[in-house]
N, C-alpha and C positions, 0 to 999 in steps of 0.2 A: 634324877631330875634336879636341875639347878634351882637354887632358891629364887633367882630372878624369873625363871619360867613359872614357878609356883605363884609368884606375885602377879604375873601377867594373867594366869589362870583365874586368880581371885578377882582381878579387875574385870575379866570377861564375864564371870558369873555375876558380879555386881551390876554390870551393864544389863545383863539379861533380866535381872530382877528389878531394874529401874523402869519397867514398863507398867502400863495399867494392869490391874489384877486380872488373872486368867480364871478359868473355871474352878480350879482347886481353891484359889484364894477367895473367890466369891462364895464358894461353899463354906469355907472357914468363917468368913464374915457373917454369913446367914446363920450358921449354927452358933456362933458366939453371941449374936444378938438374941437368938431364941433361947439358948440353954446356958450361956455364960462360957467364958474361956476355959474354965476347968473341965467342962464336959467336951468342949471342942478339941481338947488334946487327943481324944480318941480319933477324931477325924484327921488330925494332923498325923497321928501314928499310921493310919490307913494310907494316907497320901505318901508318906515316906517309905512305907513297906512296898507300895507299888513302884516307887522310884528305884528301890533296890532291885526289883525284878527287871525293870526296864533297862537299868544299867547292865545287868547280867545278860539280858537279851541282846543289847547292843554289842556287848563284848563277844558274843557268839555269832554275830552276823545277822541278827534279825533286822537290823537297820537296813542292810542291803536288800533283804527280801521285801520289806515294806516299800523301800525307795524304788525298786524295780517292778513291783506289782501294783499297778493303779487299782486293781480290783480289791486286793487285800487291804490296801490303805483306805479305800472308800468304805469297805465293810466295817472296819474297825472304827472309822470316824463316825459313821451313821449309827452304829451301836452305842457309841458314846453320846451322840445327840439324843437318841431315844431314852437312854438312861437319865440324862439330865432333865429331859421333859418329864419323865416319870417322877423324879425327885421333886420337881417344881409343883406338879399336880398334887403329890402327897402333902407337901407343905401347905398348899392352899386349902386342901380338904381337911387337914387336921385341925383340931380345936385346941385351945389353950386351957381347957377345963382342968382344974387341979386333980380331979379323980383320974383323968386320962394320964396325966403326967405320973401320978403315983403308980398306976397300973402298968405303965410302960417302963418304969425305972429300971427293972432288972435287965431288960433286953436293950436298953438305950445305948449302952456303951458299944455293944456289938453292932448295932444299927449305925451308929455314928462312924465307927471304924470302917464298916463296909461301904458307907457313902464315900468316905475319903479314898478308900482303896479303889473302888470301881470307877470313880470320877477320874482319878489319876491314870489308871490302867487304860481307860477308854480314850486317852489322848495319844494318838499314833505319832504325833509330832515329837513326843518325848523320846522315843526310841531313836528316831532319826537324829534328834538334837544331840543325844549322848553319843551316838555313833559318829557324828560329825565333830563334836567338841573334843572328846578325849584324845583322838589321835594327834591333834594339833599340839598337845603338851607332853606327849610321850617321847622319851628318848629311846630309840630302838637299840642303842648300844648298851643300855642298862636292862635290868630285870623288869619285865613288863608288869607282872602281877602287883608288886609293891606300888608301882606308880599308879596303876588303876585303882588300887585300894585307897591311896592318898587322895586322888582326885574325887573318887566316889564318896568317901567319908566327908571330905571338905564340902562337897555339894550338898550332902544331906544336912550337915550342920548349918550351913548358910540358909538352905531352904526351910529347915525347921524354925530357925530364928525369924525369917521373914514371915512365915505362916503364923507364928505366934504374935508377931507385931500386927499383922492384919486382924488377928483375932482380938 
């Protein structure tokens, strides 16, 4: 991949992140306000882990399946909506009592990681996005895997930095 192509990719990713916060970013903001940025790093890690799986799925053609199956797309989307509603209800119902915080401290990291992971995985647009974005910057005359790795790692670094800034 030419360096100029990589710079154009960075610009495209920057434009993508120049939008209002999405569900993952709103979750990071919520958890950062509630628990602090240090604890929200677990949510960021969950989100980025899901992104890794989504990129892998896009690479293996899952994007085509979701794009051609309105039913699959709809099921994934509504599962995501239900999970986000469930998180919201749990946040509303929880109390900020110090004894509750101390009692939940041991499982809090896993819970925050799971929130980030499931919220990101429930976004069917991500797989379609990666499936549409990456081919635009791949040089078919060169080895594909190294190019996908460079694009994927770059996206994760930029996404992680943006999520930390939102936090």
